[in-house]
C-alpha positions in Angstrom: -6.3 -1.2 -3.6 -9.4 -0.5 -5.8 -9.7 3.2 -6.2 -10.8 5.3 -9.2 -8.7 8.2 -10.4 -11.6 10.6 -9.6 -11.3 9.5 -6.0 -7.6 10.0 -6.0 -8.0 13.6 -6.8 -9.9 14.1 -3.6 -8.4 11.4 -1.4 -7.1 12.4 2.0 -6.7 11.2 5.5 -7.1 13.3 8.6 -3.7 13.5 10.2 -2.3 14.8 13.5 -2.1 18.6 13.8 -5.2 18.9 11.6 -3.2 18.1 8.5 -4.4 16.0 5.6 -2.4 13.2 4.1 -2.6 13.4 0.3 -1.4 11.2 -2.5 1.0 13.2 -4.6 0.2 11.5 -7.8 -2.7 12.3 -10.2 -2.8 15.7 -11.8 -4.1 16.8 -8.4 -2.7 14.2 -6.1 -0.2 11.2 -5.8 2.7 9.8 -3.7 4.4 6.6 -2.0 7.7 4.6 -2.2 9.1 1.0 -2.2 12.2 -0.8 -0.9 15.4 -2.4 -2.5 18.1 -5.0 -1.8 21.5 -4.1 -3.2 23.3 -1.3 -5.0 25.4 1.5 -4.0 25.2 2.9 -0.5 23.5 6.2 0.3 26.0 9.0 0.8 26.4 10.8 4.1 27.3 14.4 4.3 29.3 16.6 6.6 28.9 20.3 7.0 32.1 22.3 6.9 32.8 24.5 9.9 32.6 28.3 9.3 33.7 30.2 7.3 33.2 27.6 4.7 29.7 26.9 3.4 28.2 24.0 1.4 28.4 20.2 1.6 31.6 18.3 1.6 31.4 15.6 -1.0 34.4 13.6 -2.2 36.7 16.3 -1.0 34.9 19.1 -2.8 32.4 21.7 -1.7 29.1 21.4 -3.6 27.8 24.7 -4.8 25.4 23.4 -7.5 23.5 20.2 -8.0 23.3 20.8 -11.8 25.8 17.9 -12.7 23.8 15.6 -10.5 20.5 16.6 -12.0 21.8 16.2 -15.6 22.9 12.6 -14.6 19.7 11.6 -12.8 16.8 13.5 -14.5 16.7 11.5 -17.8 15.7 8.5 -15.7 12.6 10.1 -14.3 9.5 9.9 -16.6 6.1 11.4 -16.9 3.2 8.9 -16.7 -0.2 9.8 -18.1 -3.0 7.4 -17.4 -6.6 6.9 -18.6 -9.0 5.4 -16.1 -12.6 4.3 -16.5 -14.3 6.0 -13.6 -16.9 4.3 -11.4 -19.4 5.9 -9.1 -18.7 4.8 -5.5 -20.0 5.9 -2.1 -17.8 6.1 1.0 -19.4 6.3 4.4 -16.4 4.6 6.1 -13.4 7.0 5.3 -11.0 4.9 7.4 -11.7 1.7 5.6 -8.5 0.2 4.0 -9.3 -0.2 0.3 -6.5 -2.7 -0.4 -8.4 -5.7 0.9 -11.6 -5.4 -1.1 -13.2 -8.3 -2.8 -15.6 -7.7 -5.7 -18.9 -9.2 -6.5 -19.2 -7.2 -9.7 -21.0 -4.2 -11.1 -24.8 -4.1 -11.5 -25.9 -5.1 -15.0 -27.9 -2.3 -16.7 -29.8 -4.6 -19.0 -27.5 -4.1 -22.0 -25.0 -6.7 -20.9 -22.4 -4.1 -19.8 -21.9 -3.1 -16.2 -22.3 0.3 -14.6 -18.6 0.5 -14.3 -18.1 0.6 -18.0 -20.7 3.3 -18.7 -19.0 6.0 -16.6 -16.9 8.6 -18.4 -13.1 8.2 -18.6 -10.8 10.3 -16.6 -7.1 11.2 -17.0 -4.3 11.8 -14.6 -0.6 12.5 -14.5 2.1 11.0 -12.2 5.8 10.1 -12.4 8.0 7.1 -12.6 11.6 6.0 -12.4 13.4 3.9 -15.0 15.5 1.4 -13.1 16.7 -0.9 -15.9 18.1 -0.1 -19.4 15.5 -2.2 -21.0 12.5 -0.3 -19.7 11.4 -1.5 -16.3 9.9 1.5 -14.3 9.0 1.8 -10.6 6.0 4.0 -9.7 3.1 4.0 -7.3 0.3 1.6 -7.4 -2.2 4.4 -7.0 -0.7 6.1 -10.2 -1.5 3.2 -12.5 -4.1 1.0 -10.8 -7.2 0.5 -12.9 -5.6 2.3 -15.8 -7.0 1.3 -19.2 -4.1 3.1 -21.0 -0.7 4.2 -19.8 1.6 6.6 -21.7 5.2 7.2 -20.6 7.1 10.3 -21.8 10.8 10.6 -21.4 12.8 13.8 -21.0 14.0 13.7 -24.6 10.4 13.9 -25.8 9.8 10.2 -26.7 6.5 8.6 -25.8 5.9 4.9 -25.1 2.9 2.7 -24.3 3.3 1.4 -20.8 2.3 -2.1 -19.6 1.6 -3.0 -16.0 3.9 -5.8 -14.8 2.7 -6.0 -11.3 0.9 -4.1 -8.5 1.2 -4.1 -4.8 -1.4 -2.0 -3.0 0.0 -3.1 0.4 3.1 -1.0 -0.2 1.7 1.3 -3.0 4.4 0.1 -5.3 3.9 -0.8 -9.0 6.2 -2.0 -11.8 5.5 -1.1 -15.4 7.4 -1.7 -18.6 8.1 0.1 -21.9 9.6 -1.5 -24.9 12.9 0.2 -25.4 16.6 -0.4 -24.9 19.7 1.5 -23.8 17.6 3.8 -21.6 19.1 6.0 -18.9 18.3 4.4 -15.5 18.9 5.1 -11.8 20.8 2.6 -9.6 19.1 1.8 -6.3 20.8 2.8 -3.1 20.9 0.9 0.1 18.2 3.0 1.8 18.9 1.4 5.2 22.1 3.4 5.2 20.6 6.9 4.8 20.5 9.0 7.9 18.3 11.8 9.1 19.9 15.0 7.9 21.2 13.6 4.6 20.7 15.8 1.6 18.2 14.5 -1.0 16.6 15.7 -4.2 13.1 15.0 -5.4 12.4 14.8 -9.2 9.0 14.5 -10.7 6.2 16.2 -12.6 4.2 18.2 -10.1 0.7 19.4 -11.4 1.8 18.1 -14.9 3.8 21.3 -15.6 6.9 19.4 -16.6 9.9 17.9 -14.8 10.8 19.7 -11.7 13.7 19.3 -9.2 13.5 20.2 -5.5 16.0 19.7 -2.7 15.9 19.1 1.0 17.0 16.7 3.6 15.9 13.4 5.1 13.7 14.6 7.9 13.0 11.2 9.5 13.0 7.5 8.8 10.6 4.6 9.5 7.4 6.7 9.3 4.0 4.9 9.2 1.4 7.4 8.2 -1.0 6.1 5.5 -2.6 3.0 7.0 -1.0 0.6 4.5 -0.1 -2.9 5.6 3.6 -2.4 5.1 5.0 1.1 5.7 8.5 2.3 6.3 8.5 5.7 4.8 11.3 8.2 4.4 10.2 11.7 5.4 11.7 14.6 3.6 11.2 18.4 3.4 12.1 18.5 -0.3 9.0 20.0 -2.0 6.6 17.3 -3.2 3.3 18.2 -4.8 0.4 16.4 -6.6 1.9 14.8 -9.7 5.2 13.9 -8.0 3.8 10.4 -7.1 6.1 7.7 -8.4 9.0 10.1 -8.9 12.5 9.8 -7.6 14.1 10.8 -4.3 17.8 10.6 -4.9 21.0 11.1 -2.8 24.0 13.2 -3.9 25.5 10.2 -5.6 22.6 10.1 -8.0 21.2 6.9 -6.5 17.6 6.2 -5.9 16.8 6.2 -2.2 13.0 6.3 -2.4 9.8 6.7 -4.5 7.9 9.8 -3.7 4.4 8.9 -2.6 2.5 11.2 -0.2 2.4 14.6 1.5 1.0 15.8 4.8 -0.8 19.0 3.9 -3.7 21.3 5.0 -3.7 23.2 1.6 -3.2 20.3 -0.8 0.2 21.5 -1.7 3.7 21.1 -0.3 4.1 22.2 3.3 7.5 20.5 3.9 6.3 17.0 5.0 6.6 14.5 2.2 6.9 10.7 2.3 8.8 8.2 0.0 8.9 4.4 -0.2 12.4 3.4 0.6 14.4 1.9 -2.2 15.1 -1.3 -0.4 11.3 -2.0 0.0 10.7 -1.0 -3.6 13.5 -3.4 -4.8 12.1 -6.3 -2.8 8.6 -5.7 -4.2 9.8 -5.4 -7.7 11.9 -8.5 -7.6 9.0 -10.5 -6.1 6.6 -9.3 -8.8 9.1 -10.1 -11.6 9.9 -13.6 -10.2 6.5 -14.8 -8.9 3.9 -12.5 -10.6 2.8 -11.5 -7.1 4.5 -10.4 -3.9 5.5 -13.5 -2.0 5.3 -12.6 1.7 6.1 -14.5 4.8 3.3 -15.4 7.2 3.3 -16.3 11.0 -0.3 -16.4 11.9 -0.5 -14.0 14.8 -2.3 -10.8 15.6 0.1 -8.2 17.1 -0.2 -4.8 18.7 1.9 -2.0 19.9 3.5 -2.4 23.4 2.5 0.8 25.2 3.9 1.8 28.5 0.7 0.8 30.2 0.8 -2.7 28.6 4.5 -3.1 29.4 3.7 -2.4 33.0 0.9 -5.0 33.1 3.3 -7.6 31.5 6.1 -6.7 34.0 8.4 -5.4 31.2 10.9 -2.7 31.6 10.8 -1.6 28.0 8.3 -0.9 25.2 10.3 -2.3 22.4 8.9 -5.3 20.6 5.5 -6.6 19.4 2.9 -7.9 21.7 1.1 -11.0 20.5 -2.6 -10.6 21.1 -3.8 -13.8 19.3 -2.3 -16.9 17.7 -4.1 -18.6 14.8 -4.6 -22.3 15.4 -2.3 -24.6 13.3 -0.4 -21.6 12.0 3.4 -21.4 12.0 3.3 -19.4 15.2 1.1 -22.0 16.9 3.4 -24.8 15.8 6.4 -22.9 17.1 4.9 -22.6 20.5 4.1 -18.9 20.4 1.4 -17.8 22.9 -0.9 -14.9 23.4 0.8 -12.4 25.7 4.3 -13.1 24.4 6.4 -10.1 23.4 8.5 -10.7 20.3 11.7 -8.7 20.7 14.0 -10.4 18.1 13.2 -12.0 14.7 15.9 -13.7 12.6 18.6 -12.0 14.6 17.2 -8.5 14.2 16.1 -6.5 17.2 12.6 -5.3 16.8 11.5 -1.8 17.7 7.7 -2.2 17.3 5.0 -4.3 15.6 5.4 -2.5 12.3 9.1 -3.5 12.3 8.1 -7.2 12.9 5.5 -7.0 10.1 8.2 -5.8 7.6 10.7 -8.4 8.8 8.3 -11.3 8.4 7.0 -10.2 5.1 10.5 -10.1 3.6 11.4 -13.6 4.9 11.5 -16.3 2.3 8.7 -18.8 3.0 9.8 -22.3 4.0 12.9 -21.4 6.0 13.2 -21.6 9.8 14.3 -18.6 11.7 15.1 -17.9 15.4 12.8 -15.7 17.4 13.3 -14.3 20.8 10.2 -13.7 23.0 9.6 -12.4 26.5 7.1 -14.6 28.3 6.1 -13.9 31.9 9.2 -11.7 32.3 11.7 -14.3 31.1 13.4 -14.6 27.7 12.7 -17.6 25.6 14.1 -18.6 22.2 11.8 -20.3 19.6 12.4 -21.5 16.1 9.6 -20.8 13.6 9.2 -22.0 10.0 7.7 -19.1 8.0 5.0 -20.0 5.5 3.8 -18.0 2.5 0.9 -15.7 3.2 -2.4 -17.4 2.4 -3.7 -16.9 -1.1 -6.7 -14.8 0.0 -4.3 -12.2 1.4 -1.8 -12.2 -1.5 -1.7 -9.2 -3.8 -1.2 -10.5 -7.3 -0.2 -9.0 -10.5 -2.7 -7.3 -12.8 -5.8 -9.3 -13.8 -9.0 -8.5 -15.6 -12.0 -8.5 -13.3 -14.6 -10.2 -15.5 -18.0 -9.4 -14.1 -21.0 -11.4 -15.4 -24.7 -11.0 -15.1 -24.8 -14.4 -13.3 -23.1 -13.1 -10.2 -25.3 -12.3 -7.1 -25.1 -9.1 -5.1 -24.1 -6.8 -7.9 -22.6 -3.5 -6.7 -21.5 -4.9 -3.3 -17.9 -4.9 -2.3 -16.5 -6.7 0.8 -13.4 -7.0 2.8 -12.2 -9.3 5.6 -12.8 -8.2 9.2 -9.6 -7.3 10.9 -8.8 -5.9 14.3 -8.9 -2.3 13.0 -12.4 -2.6 11.4 -13.7 -4.5 14.3 -12.6 -1.8 16.7 -13.9 1.0 14.4 -17.3 -0.6 14.0 -17.5 -2.3 17.4 -18.0 -5.8 15.9 -17.8 -8.5 18.6 -15.2 -11.2 18.4 -17.9 -13.9 18.0 -19.1 -12.3 14.7 -17.5 -13.9 11.7 -18.2 -12.9 8.1 -17.5 -10.5 5.3 -17.5 -6.8 6.0 -19.4 -4.6 3.4 -17.1 -1.8 2.3 -19.1 -0.4 -0.6 -22.7 -0.6 -1.9 -23.8 0.9 -5.2 -26.8 3.2 -4.4 -28.5 2.0 -7.6 -28.2 -1.7 -6.7 -30.8 -4.1 -5.5 -28.6 -4.7 -2.4 -28.9 -1.0 -1.5 -32.6 -1.1 -1.9 -32.8 -4.2 0.3 -31.1 -2.2 3.1 -27.4 -3.3 2.9 -25.0 -0.6 3.9 -21.3 0.0 4.4 -20.3 -1.4 7.7 -22.8 -4.3 7.7 -21.3 -7.8 8.2 -22.6 -10.7 6.0 -22.6 -13.8 8.1 -24.7 -16.1 5.9 -25.6 -16.4 2.3 -28.5 -18.6 1.4 -28.4 -20.2 4.9 -24.7 -21.1 4.6 -22.2 -19.4 6.9 -19.4 -17.3 5.5 -16.4 -16.4 7.6 -14.5 -14.1 5.3 -14.7 -12.1 2.0 -13.3 -15.0 -0.1 -16.1 -17.3 1.0 -18.7 -14.6 0.3 -17.4 -14.0 -3.2 -17.4 -17.8 -3.9 -21.0 -18.1 -2.6 -22.2 -15.5 -5.0 -20.4 -16.8 -8.0 -23.1 -19.3 -8.9 -26.5 -18.2 -7.6 -29.5 -20.4 -7.8 -31.8 -17.6 -8.6 -32.3 -13.8 -8.7 -33.1 -13.7 -5.0 -30.4 -14.1 -2.3 -31.1 -14.6 1.4 -28.6 -13.0 3.7 -28.1 -13.0 7.4 -26.5 -9.7 8.3 -25.0 -8.3 11.5 -25.5 -4.6 12.0 -25.4 -2.2 15.0 -25.3 -5.0 17.6 -27.9 -7.5 16.2 -28.5 -9.9 13.3 -31.2 -9.7 10.7 -32.2 -11.5 7.5 -32.3 -9.6 4.2 -33.6 -10.7 0.8 -31.8 -9.1 -2.1 -34.0 -9.3 -5.3 -31.9 -8.6 -8.4 -35.0 -8.3 -10.5 -35.8 -5.1 -8.6 -32.4 -3.4 -9.2 -32.6 0.3 -9.9 
């Protein structure tokens, strides 16, 4: 997810009931959590019958969370970041940023790109120390694109932070500080928490200093932000901008989630906050540490929600499961015999509730192993065995890397992403159109002057077809000259465009 800090301060999505979904992370906005694999179980709570009040915990009535806070708070840190800002336009507010591919910034004649001439900006978020030797979980949007990271502990010490890995698809990041014997939080089994369990949120809202709020788990399994992999815990514990990357803990002092986002009309807490579950965060962290990127399973299918109307058309009595709308040729799904119109109801022994559930299950499956899969086809159950492969490289989110932009690249200032079902529907792109979808165009670039705009689809570069963003980037890596001939689909028709880099600006 390429996003400048300046954009984070304003970023919001229109949500149901007229609310706006805000990151709870920079000085004026951040928030999102990851998942884990082992550790202590989340505690459940039982309210005593009147006249007693309070929460029964290990045979005692809790009247104060002070001992718990003293135990957990030292593991939550303040993260200050410096980001090199970049001017960007956004005419497609619903466009997912996490799949962008970059051609590079426009050269201004001095050998440096426009990106590096913009003023620096600063932001504040939170993080959670999860190992004694300094590994910290936080949000991707807190530290992405940071040129400097400073971590401050509750005892007043400051450390320089290093990004170990980023995963925009879950908004999880892992950073590291060089220290030993640090206080750290154990990760709970977030699958065992229940709606109604008491939780505490710890972070640095608005940069005023560490703050603790309390509430309950309002709901589980929320998908609210348009990320690829979402399984958010919803809580009414007060979360505000600056809480991004902070801890959501249970009354055993175990980490159950990473605070990430809020639903708000005002920009502040209104009782609806979201956290990445500890189990998801743990899995992402382990994969980043082991592989340098998040290794995800891949089936090769397009899936969609099974609505009551669709269930009726497919002669199904229930709406649970994931409807297969397309199978990629020669993919694991194709080789396993999966067909369009199948409804996947079980994967690797786990009953599926919806397409989001399947996406999470597949992603966390180790590539190379065969798993059973139950489908409903023409009203009858059918068992298949599928060998999961690793997600193709052009879809893998890797660890941190330096984006080296050179004056030799073509189409400076243009950013592209792959066409997916969501963008096709939003822009009404026909299925026959293959190419790279333009997600950003620098207004000062030659491409903008030539007429390229957000939402256009590049189908050819110098008379050679391109079918995705990766091919478009490769085609522009070694241009034969300063002029590039493009074929572009836009608003229902194709046209040719010549981008002349000598006319930039």
